[in-house]
C-alpha positions as CSV (number, residue, x, y, z in Angstrom):
1,M,-27.3,25.7,-19.8
2,G,-30.9,24.7,-20.5
3,W,-32.4,21.3,-20.1
4,F,-31.3,20.2,-23.6
5,G,-28.3,22.5,-24.1
6,K,-24.9,21.3,-25.0
7,K,-22.1,21.1,-22.5
8,K,-19.2,23.3,-23.6
9,K,-15.7,21.8,-23.7
10,Q,-13.2,23.2,-21.3
11,A,-10.0,24.8,-22.7
12,D,-8.2,21.5,-22.3
13,G,-10.8,19.7,-24.5
14,T,-12.7,17.8,-21.8
15,L,-16.3,18.1,-20.7
16,D,-15.3,17.9,-17.0
17,R,-14.3,20.4,-14.4
18,A,-10.8,20.6,-13.0
19,S,-9.6,19.2,-9.7
20,D,-10.3,21.5,-6.8
21,N,-9.6,21.7,-3.0
22,G,-12.6,19.6,-2.1
23,D,-11.3,16.8,-4.2
24,Q,-7.9,17.0,-2.5
25,R,-9.4,17.1,1.0
26,H,-11.5,14.0,0.2
27,L,-8.5,12.1,-1.0
28,V,-6.3,13.1,2.0
29,E,-9.2,12.2,4.4
30,F,-9.5,8.8,2.8
31,I,-5.8,8.1,3.0
32,G,-5.7,9.1,6.7
33,S,-8.7,7.1,7.7
34,R,-7.9,3.7,6.1
35,T,-5.0,1.3,6.0
36,G,-3.1,-0.2,3.1
37,V,-4.2,2.6,0.6
38,E,-2.9,2.5,-2.9
39,A,-3.5,5.0,-5.7
40,Y,-4.4,4.1,-9.3
41,V,-4.1,6.9,-11.9
42,E,-6.9,6.9,-14.5
43,P,-6.0,8.8,-17.7
44,K,-7.8,11.9,-18.9
45,T,-10.5,11.2,-21.5
46,T,-12.6,13.5,-23.7
47,V,-15.3,13.3,-20.9
48,T,-13.3,13.4,-17.7
49,E,-10.1,14.9,-16.3
50,T,-7.4,12.7,-14.9
51,T,-8.7,10.9,-11.9
52,V,-7.1,8.8,-9.1
53,M,-8.8,5.9,-7.5
54,L,-7.7,5.2,-4.0
55,I,-8.2,1.6,-2.9
56,A,-7.8,0.5,0.8
57,H,-6.7,-2.9,2.1
58,D,-10.3,-4.2,2.2
59,G,-11.1,-3.1,-1.4
60,E,-13.1,0.0,-0.3
61,W,-12.4,2.7,-2.9
62,T,-13.0,6.3,-3.8
63,R,-12.3,8.3,-7.0
64,R,-11.6,12.0,-7.5
65,R,-10.1,14.4,-10.0
66,V,-6.4,15.3,-9.7
67,A,-4.1,17.8,-11.5
68,G,-2.9,15.3,-14.1
69,P,-0.7,12.3,-13.5
70,A,1.9,14.5,-11.9
71,G,-0.7,15.5,-9.3
72,A,-1.4,11.8,-8.5
73,F,2.2,10.9,-8.1
74,A,2.8,14.0,-5.9
75,L,-0.1,12.9,-3.7
76,G,1.5,9.5,-3.4
77,R,4.9,10.9,-2.5
78,K,3.4,13.3,0.0
79,H,1.4,10.6,1.8
80,N,3.9,7.7,1.3
81,I,1.5,5.5,-0.7
82,P,2.2,3.6,-3.9
83,V,0.9,4.9,-7.1
84,Y,0.2,2.8,-10.2
85,E,-1.1,3.6,-13.7
86,V,-4.3,1.6,-14.1
87,A,-3.8,1.4,-17.9
88,K,-0.6,-0.6,-17.2
89,V,-1.5,-2.7,-14.1
90,G,-5.3,-2.8,-13.9
91,Y,-7.3,-2.7,-10.7
92,P,-6.5,-5.1,-7.8
93,Q,-8.8,-8.1,-7.2
94,R,-9.8,-6.8,-3.8
95,K,-11.6,-3.9,-5.4
96,R,-13.7,-6.2,-7.6
97,D,-14.4,-8.4,-4.5
98,F,-15.5,-5.3,-2.6
99,D,-17.8,-4.3,-5.4
100,A,-19.3,-7.8,-5.6
101,R,-19.9,-7.8,-1.8
102,K,-21.7,-4.4,-2.0
103,K,-23.8,-5.5,-4.9
104,L,-24.9,-8.7,-3.0
105,E,-25.7,-6.7,0.2
106,Q,-27.8,-4.3,-1.9
107,Q,-29.7,-7.2,-3.5
108,R,-30.4,-8.7,-0.1
109,R,-31.9,-5.5,1.2
110,Q,-34.4,-5.3,-1.7
């Protein structure tokens, strides 16, 4: 693709790549290195594949692609963590608090 070329849609209709082993490794490492981790499934859009946001007890989070909602729920079962659909329950307050703390820290460094 050139500088101003158009991105081509994948066969499933998104502009994003599919989940891969690197995504899975990152998620498993996050789960194993933090406590109180919960998973929040984010639905597929026309721009991105289905993603899962993992949120630890302190609000630290990470997001990666998964193989659809079924992949997110399978990850939860395998690692014994709760899985929620973000469209139904929203994000927990601790995630917003974590983001606000990080923003404040960044402003103080400038």
